[in-house]
C-alpha positions in Angstrom: -27.9 -7.4 22.5 -31.6 -6.0 20.8 -30.0 -4.2 17.6 -30.9 -0.6 18.4 -29.9 1.6 15.2 -27.9 4.7 15.2 -28.9 8.1 14.3 -27.7 7.7 10.5 -28.1 3.7 10.7 -32.3 4.7 11.0 -31.6 6.8 7.5 -30.8 3.4 5.8 -33.6 1.6 7.5 -36.0 4.4 5.9 -35.7 2.4 2.8 -37.9 -0.7 4.2 -40.9 2.3 3.3 -39.3 3.9 0.3 -37.5 0.8 -1.6 -35.8 2.1 -4.8 -32.1 2.4 -5.1 -29.8 3.3 -2.0 -25.9 3.5 -1.8 -24.7 3.5 1.5 -21.3 5.1 2.2 -20.5 3.9 5.8 -16.5 4.3 7.8 -14.5 1.6 9.1 -17.0 -0.3 12.5 -19.6 2.0 11.2 -22.0 -1.3 11.7 -22.5 -1.9 7.9 -22.9 -5.9 8.2 -25.5 -5.5 10.6 -27.1 -2.9 9.6 -27.3 -5.2 6.0 -28.6 -7.9 8.0 -31.3 -6.3 10.0 -32.3 -4.6 7.1 -32.4 -8.3 5.1 -34.1 -9.7 7.9 -37.1 -6.9 8.1 -37.2 -7.2 4.3 -37.9 -10.9 4.7 -40.3 -10.2 7.6 -42.2 -7.7 6.3 -42.0 -7.5 2.3 -41.2 -11.1 0.6 -43.5 -13.5 -0.3 -43.7 -17.2 -2.3 -41.0 -17.8 -3.4 -39.0 -14.5 -3.3 -36.1 -13.9 -1.9 -33.6 -10.9 -0.8 -30.2 -11.3 -1.9 -27.6 -10.9 -0.3 -24.3 -10.6 -2.2 -20.7 -9.9 -0.3 -17.5 -10.7 -1.4 -15.6 -12.9 0.9 -16.8 -17.0 1.5 -16.4 -16.1 5.0 -18.9 -13.1 5.5 -21.7 -15.4 3.8 -21.8 -17.1 7.2 -21.9 -14.1 8.7 -24.4 -12.8 7.5 -26.8 -16.0 7.6 -26.3 -16.2 10.9 -26.8 -12.7 11.6 -29.9 -12.8 9.6 -31.1 -16.0 11.1 -30.9 -13.9 14.5 -32.8 -11.5 13.8 -35.8 -13.3 12.4 -35.6 -15.6 15.3 -35.8 -12.2 17.3 -39.1 -9.9 17.4 -38.3 -6.8 15.8 -37.9 -3.9 18.3 -41.0 -1.9 18.4 -43.0 -4.1 17.1 -46.2 -6.6 18.1 -45.0 -9.4 16.7 -45.5 -12.3 19.5 -42.3 -14.4 19.8 -44.4 -17.5 18.7 -45.3 -15.6 15.2 -41.7 -15.3 14.7 -41.2 -18.7 15.0 -43.4 -19.4 12.2 -40.5 -17.8 10.0 -38.3 -20.6 8.5 -34.6 -20.6 8.8 -32.9 -19.8 6.1 -35.9 -19.3 3.9 -36.8 -16.1 2.1 -33.0 -15.1 1.8 -29.6 -16.4 -0.2 -26.5 -14.9 0.9 -23.8 -15.4 -2.3 -20.6 -14.1 -3.3 -20.7 -13.1 -6.8 -19.1 -16.8 -7.5 -21.6 -18.4 -5.8 -24.3 -16.1 -7.5 -23.1 -16.9 -10.9 -23.4 -20.2 -10.2 -26.1 -19.8 -9.1 -27.4 -18.1 -12.5 -25.5 -20.7 -14.5 -27.3 -23.8 -12.9 -30.8 -22.0 -14.0 -29.9 -22.8 -17.8 -26.2 -24.4 -18.1 -28.0 -25.2 -22.1 -28.1 -22.0 -23.0 -24.5 -21.3 -23.3 -23.4 -24.9 -24.7 -22.7 -26.2 -21.3 -23.6 -29.5 -19.7 -25.7 -30.2 -17.1 -23.0 -31.3 -14.7 -20.1 -28.6 -16.1 -16.7 -29.0 -14.2 -15.6 -25.8 -12.4 -11.6 -26.0 -11.8 -10.1 -24.7 -8.5 -7.2 -22.3 -8.0 -4.9 -25.2 -7.4 -5.3 -26.7 -11.3 -6.0 -23.0 -12.9 -2.8 -22.0 -11.5 -1.0 -25.3 -12.6 -2.6 -24.8 -16.4 -1.4 -21.7 -16.4 2.1 -22.3 -15.2 2.0 -25.2 -18.2 0.8 -22.6 -20.8 3.7 -19.9 -19.4 6.6 -22.2 -19.3 5.5 -23.9 -22.8 5.5 -20.7 -24.2 8.9 -19.4 -22.9 10.1 -23.3 -24.3 9.2 -22.3 -28.2 10.8 -18.7 -27.5 13.8 -18.9 -26.1 15.0 -15.8 -27.1 12.1 -14.0 -25.8 13.9 -12.2 -23.0 16.2 -10.5 -24.4 14.1 -8.6 -26.4 12.5 -7.4 -23.9 15.2 -7.2 -21.4 16.8 -3.7 -21.0 19.9 -3.5 -22.4 21.5 -1.4 -20.3 21.4 -4.1 -17.2 24.6 -5.6 -15.6 25.1 -8.9 -17.9 25.3 -11.0 -15.2 22.2 -9.5 -13.3 20.6 -10.3 -16.7 20.9 -13.9 -16.7 19.8 -14.3 -13.2 16.8 -12.5 -13.8 16.4 -14.4 -16.9 17.2 -17.6 -15.4 15.1 -16.5 -11.8 12.8 -14.4 -12.5 11.6 -14.3 -16.2 9.1 -17.3 -15.6 7.1 -15.8 -13.0 7.1 -12.5 -14.7 5.4 -13.9 -17.7 3.1 -16.0 -15.7 2.1 -13.2 -13.6 1.1 -10.3 -16.6 -0.4 -13.4 -18.7 -2.5 -13.8 -15.7 -3.6 -10.0 -15.5 -4.0 -10.0 -19.3 -6.1 -13.1 -19.1 -8.5 -11.7 -16.0 -9.1 -8.8 -17.6 -9.9 -10.4 -21.4 -12.6 -12.2 -19.4 -13.7 -9.3 -17.4 -14.1 -7.5 -20.9 -15.3 -11.1 -22.1 -13.1 -10.8 -25.2 -12.2 -14.5 -26.2 -8.8 -15.3 -27.2 -10.6 -15.5 -31.3 -11.5 -12.1 -31.0 -8.4 -10.8 -29.5 -6.4 -13.1 -32.7 -8.7 -10.7 -35.2 -6.7 -7.6 -33.5 -3.2 -9.5 -34.0 -1.9 -7.4 -36.1 -2.0 -4.2 -33.9 0.5 -5.9 -31.6 3.9 -4.9 -32.7 6.8 -3.5 -31.5 6.0 -1.9 -27.9 3.2 -4.1 -28.1 4.4 -7.4 -28.7 3.6 -8.3 -24.8 0.3 -8.8 -26.1 1.1 -11.3 -28.8 2.9 -13.1 -25.8 -0.1 -13.2 -23.7 -2.4 -13.9 -26.5 -0.2 -17.0 -26.8 -0.8 -18.5 -23.7 -4.5 -16.9 -22.9 -5.3 -19.6 -26.0 -3.2 -22.4 -24.5 -5.0 -22.0 -21.3 -8.6 -21.7 -23.0 -7.5 -25.3 -24.7 -6.3 -26.5 -21.0 -9.6 -25.8 -19.6 -11.8 -27.2 -22.8 -9.6 -30.8 -22.3 -10.7 -31.2 -18.5 -14.6 -29.9 -19.8 -14.7 -26.9 -16.7 -14.6 -23.2 -16.2 -11.9 -21.5 -14.0 -13.8 -19.1 -11.9 -13.5 -15.8 -14.3 -16.0 -17.6 -16.6 -18.2 -18.3 -14.1 -18.9 -14.8 -13.9 -18.4 -13.8 -17.1 -20.8 -16.8 -18.7 -23.5 -15.6 -15.9 -23.4 -12.2 -17.3 -23.5 -13.7 -21.1 -26.7 -15.2 -20.0 -28.9 -12.8 -18.6 -27.9 -10.7 -21.7 -28.9 -13.1 -24.1 -32.3 -14.4 -21.9 -35.1 -12.2 -21.2 -36.5 -15.1 -19.8 -34.1 -16.2 -17.7 -33.3 -12.2 -16.8 -37.2 -11.6 -15.4 -37.3 -15.0 -13.8 -34.6 -13.9 -11.5 -35.8 -10.3 -11.2 -39.2 -11.5 -10.1 -37.4 -13.9 -7.3 -34.5 -11.8 -6.3 -37.1 -8.2 -6.1 -34.5 -6.7 -3.4 -30.6 -7.5 -3.8 -28.4 -5.8 -1.1 -24.9 -5.8 -1.9 -22.4 -5.7 0.6 -18.7 -4.4 0.1 -19.6 -2.5 -2.7 -16.3 -0.4 -3.2 -14.8 -3.6 -4.3 -17.5 -4.3 -7.2 -15.6 -5.2 -10.4 -16.8 -4.4 -14.1 -18.6 -7.3 -14.7 -20.2 -7.3 -10.7 -21.2 -3.7 -11.7 -22.9 -5.8 -15.5 -24.5 -8.0 -13.9 -25.8 -6.7 -10.7 -27.4 -3.7 -13.0 -29.1 -6.2 -15.3 -31.0 -7.9 -12.1 -31.7 -4.4 -10.3 -33.4 -3.3 -13.6 -36.4 -2.6 -11.5 -34.7 -0.4 -8.6 -34.6 -2.2 -4.8 -30.9 -2.2 -4.8 -28.9 -1.4 -1.9 -24.9 -0.9 -2.2 -23.1 -0.6 1.3 -19.3 0.2 1.2 -16.8 2.2 2.3 -15.2 4.1 -0.7 -12.1 5.2 1.6 -11.2 1.8 2.6 -10.3 -0.9 -0.6 -6.9 -2.9 -1.5 -8.0 -5.3 -3.3 -7.8 -2.9 -6.3 -3.9 -4.0 -6.6 -5.2 -7.0 -7.2 -8.1 -7.8 -8.5 -10.1 -6.0 -11.1 -12.3 -4.1 -8.8 -12.8 -0.6 -8.8 -13.7 1.8 -6.1 -15.0 4.4 -8.7 -18.7 1.7 -9.8 -19.7 2.8 -5.6 -18.3 6.6 -6.1 -20.3 7.2 -9.6 -23.5 5.2 -7.8 -23.3 8.0 -5.2 -23.5 10.3 -7.2 -26.9 9.2 -9.6 -29.3 11.3 -9.2 -32.2 8.6 -8.8 -30.0 7.3 -6.0 -30.8 8.0 -1.9 -27.0 8.6 -0.4 -26.6 7.8 2.9 -23.4 8.7 5.3 -23.1 6.5 8.4 -20.6 8.3 10.1 -20.3 7.0 13.7 -17.9 4.4 14.7 -16.7 3.3 18.4 -14.1 1.0 16.8 -11.1 3.7 17.8 -10.4 6.4 20.1 -10.5 9.7 19.5 -6.7 10.0 18.5 -6.9 8.1 16.0 -9.8 9.2 14.3 -8.4 12.7 14.1 -5.4 11.1 12.4 -7.6 9.3 10.1 -9.9 12.4 9.4 -6.4 14.4 8.6 -4.9 12.3 6.3 -8.5 12.2 4.4 -8.6 16.2 4.8 -5.1 16.7 3.3 -4.8 14.0 0.9 -8.5 15.9 -1.2 -6.9 19.3 -0.1 -3.0 19.0 -0.3 -1.9 16.0 -2.2 0.7 16.8 -4.9 -0.5 15.0 -7.4 -4.1 16.2 -8.4 -5.3 12.9 -10.0 -4.8 11.4 -5.8 -6.4 15.1 -4.3 -9.6 14.2 -6.9 -9.9 10.5 -6.8 -8.1 9.0 -3.4 -10.5 10.0 -0.6 -14.5 10.4 -0.6 -14.3 13.6 1.6 -16.7 11.9 4.4 -15.0 11.9 8.2 -15.5 9.2 11.0 -17.2 10.6 13.9 -17.3 9.5 17.4 -20.6 7.6 19.0 -23.0 9.0 20.8 -23.6 9.3 23.7 -25.0 6.1 25.1 -24.4 4.1 22.3 -23.9 0.1 22.8 -19.8 0.7 21.0 -18.5 3.4 23.6 -15.4 4.5 22.0 -12.0 3.8 23.5 -11.0 5.5 26.7 -8.2 7.9 24.4 -5.2 7.8 27.2 -1.8 8.8 26.1 0.0 5.9 27.9 -2.3 3.3 25.5 0.5 4.3 22.8 4.5 2.3 24.1 6.8 2.9 22.2 8.9 -0.7 22.2 12.2 0.7 19.3 13.2 4.4 19.6 15.3 3.8 16.2 15.0 2.8 12.4 14.6 -0.7 11.9 16.0 -2.2 8.7 14.1 -5.1 7.7 16.9 -7.5 9.0 16.7 -5.8 12.2 13.3 -6.4 12.5 12.7 -9.7 11.5 15.5 -10.5 14.1 13.4 -8.8 17.1 10.3 -10.2 15.9 11.6 -14.2 16.1 13.5 -13.2 19.4 9.8 -11.8 20.4 8.4 -15.2 19.9 11.1 -17.3 21.3 10.3 -15.1 24.3 6.9 -15.1 24.6 5.9 -18.9 23.6 7.1 -20.2 26.5 5.4 -18.2 28.7 2.0 -19.4 27.1 2.5 -23.0 26.3 -1.5 -22.7 26.0 -1.6 -20.3 23.4 -0.9 -19.5 19.7 1.0 -17.0 18.0 0.4 -15.9 14.5 2.4 -13.5 12.6 0.8 -11.4 9.9 2.9 -10.9 6.7 2.6 -8.4 3.7 3.7 -11.4 1.4 4.7 -14.7 0.1 8.6 -13.2 0.0 8.9 -11.9 3.6 6.6 -15.0 4.9 9.2 -17.7 3.5 11.7 -15.3 5.8 9.7 -15.7 8.7 9.7 -18.8 8.4 13.5 -19.5 7.6 14.7 -17.6 11.1 11.7 -19.7 13.5 13.0 -22.6 11.5 17.0 -21.4 12.2 15.5 -20.3 16.0 14.2 -23.9 16.5 11.3 -22.4 16.8 8.1 -25.1 15.6 5.6 -23.5 13.3 3.2 -23.7 10.9 3.2 -22.3 6.8 0.5 -21.2 5.8 1.7 -19.2 2.6 0.9 -20.8 -0.2 -2.4 -22.5 0.4 -5.0 -22.6 -2.3 -8.8 -22.3 -2.4 -9.3 -26.7 -2.1 -7.0 -26.6 0.6 -8.8 -23.8 2.6 -12.3 -25.4 1.9 -11.1 -28.6 3.1 -10.1 -27.5 6.1 -13.1 -25.6 6.7 -15.5 -28.8 6.1 -13.0 -30.7 8.7 -13.8 -27.8 11.1 -17.5 -28.0 10.9 -17.5 -31.8 11.3 -15.3 -31.3 14.4 -17.7 -28.7 15.7 -20.2 -31.0 15.5 -18.3 -33.9 17.3 -17.6 -32.0 19.8 -21.2 -31.0 20.5 -23.3 -32.9 18.6 -26.6 -31.5 20.3 -26.4 -28.3 20.1 -23.7 -25.3 18.7 -22.1 -24.0 22.3 -20.3 -21.0 22.2 -16.6 -21.8 22.0 -17.3 -25.0 20.9 -14.9 -26.0 18.3 -10.8 -27.3 18.1 -7.9 -25.5 19.4 -5.0 -24.6 17.1 -2.2 -26.7 17.5 0.3 -24.8 16.0 2.8 -23.0 18.2 4.0 -20.5 16.2 2.1 -19.4 12.3 
């Protein structure tokens, strides 16, 4: 349907007239992707000239295609209320005037501009997740073999002896790898090389001995990367920032190419993403859209919500809240707002009260909105089990439910979402014991997912080579996931 901005979205679209710095704090379901895509399309239509581009930076690869498709759709349709003819709209070339990238994709583009500046060959290689994981695993296990007494130095002496032996045998290697991975990612995030850390080694004593362990593994890991002549994903971002910091001509050229930068999912911005985008937007025209109350990535990446919150507080930033959401019914909205209010005002931990949530309520959509809130009927909530469920009992109920559902729906696929791989392994074992055919997708790598995506594109083309009809594609062949 034609895009019809809500009242709060129209405030964000005023950026077309004003430019500058715009921060949009948007609740779930408020149309973040729609407004960013529409804004990008209108910038291309009205303000982009010659070789300029609107740069859209988003968090995940899946969002890149979604943004490109939406922007393309807006550009193929005259703007609402405009005098632009259908013929004039068709003169806008598809996929020209804008560029959608993840942070890694943007960093790759920057490095390709002048790889020699940072001592990289023209054909430098990017080591994928599978190879970098193997390099880290090799480095960590090499360190463990060279330091057989290390576990005893770190382990709690009060632990039962048998339990200590089990930890040393079953858990110690994984713990070393996990700690070293976090250490290396954080070091690269702050652009600290192994050599710079080695200069501080005398300070890694006593309780800080774990830092010496991580530094040894970091050095081993970097030697493995150099041997392959490659960069990992963290190097891409680190070196892209270094290039922008050391080459003013490169920075000026990219600023001229991307006069407008729109950042999606800004609540997940990291230290390096913040610095790169601040450099590229030194002359303004930066739009940051995100939900400060919706982020889980701070638990396993270097992203921090505070970067968006601090941006929204800057005096030169126009802060626009987008609060209308048609995603949930009114009782769910009320519950979410209650949680925010209680956390901000009554949480027993003062640090949580001050920083966990931004005081911003979700509001139901206005009357006649294209996305009205679902009907709020008490019968919509069904209590299946009026009893506390242990993890084992829950597992048994899930597997039995799948066993009943699949024979009744032979043409459908059931997916089981789990919080972590350990729980997923238990689900997989239980499905196997119940003789329910299933596919295990717990430990797929970026390379595996990229290959599957490429095969999907190929099969969709073979299914409809002359067009892209809705629904064309490949049906899942799994029965239970």
